[in-house]
C-alpha positions in Angstrom: 0.0 0.0 0.0 1.3 3.5 -1.0 1.4 6.3 1.5 -1.4 8.9 1.2 1.0 11.6 -0.1 2.6 9.5 -2.8 0.9 11.5 -5.5 2.4 14.9 -4.4 5.1 16.6 -6.3 8.0 18.0 -4.3 9.8 20.9 -6.0 13.5 21.2 -5.5 13.2 25.0 -5.4 10.1 26.7 -4.2 8.1 28.8 -6.8 8.4 32.6 -6.5 5.8 34.3 -4.3 4.3 36.1 -7.3 3.8 32.8 -9.2 2.1 31.2 -6.1 -0.2 34.1 -5.6 -1.2 34.1 -9.3 -1.9 30.4 -9.3 -4.0 30.7 -6.1 -6.0 33.5 -7.5 -6.6 31.6 -10.8 -7.7 28.6 -8.8 -10.2 30.6 -6.8 -11.6 32.4 -9.9 -12.0 29.1 -11.7 -13.6 27.5 -8.7 -16.0 30.4 -8.3 -16.9 30.4 -12.1 -17.5 26.6 -11.9 -19.8 27.1 -8.9 -21.7 29.8 -10.7 -22.1 27.7 -13.8 -23.1 24.7 -11.7 -25.9 26.8 -10.2 -27.3 28.0 -13.5 -25.5 31.4 -13.7 -23.7 30.7 -16.9 -23.6 34.3 -18.1 -22.1 35.5 -14.7 -19.5 32.7 -14.9 -18.6 33.7 -18.5 -18.3 37.4 -17.5 -16.1 36.5 -14.6 -13.8 34.4 -16.7 -13.7 37.0 -19.5 -13.0 39.8 -17.0 -10.1 37.8 -15.6 -8.9 36.8 -19.1 -9.4 33.1 -18.5 -11.4 32.2 -21.6 
């Protein structure tokens, strides 16, 4: 049996703070857009993604 964290990637050098912040913001925007679309607010999700240049 494999350990629970066997699928994790360990970076040899940590990513710069700016890159980590950008990735976290993108993840939250995408999650929010998916939530909106899942609740029937397709236009709002599309506008959010377009406003954040994620189309």
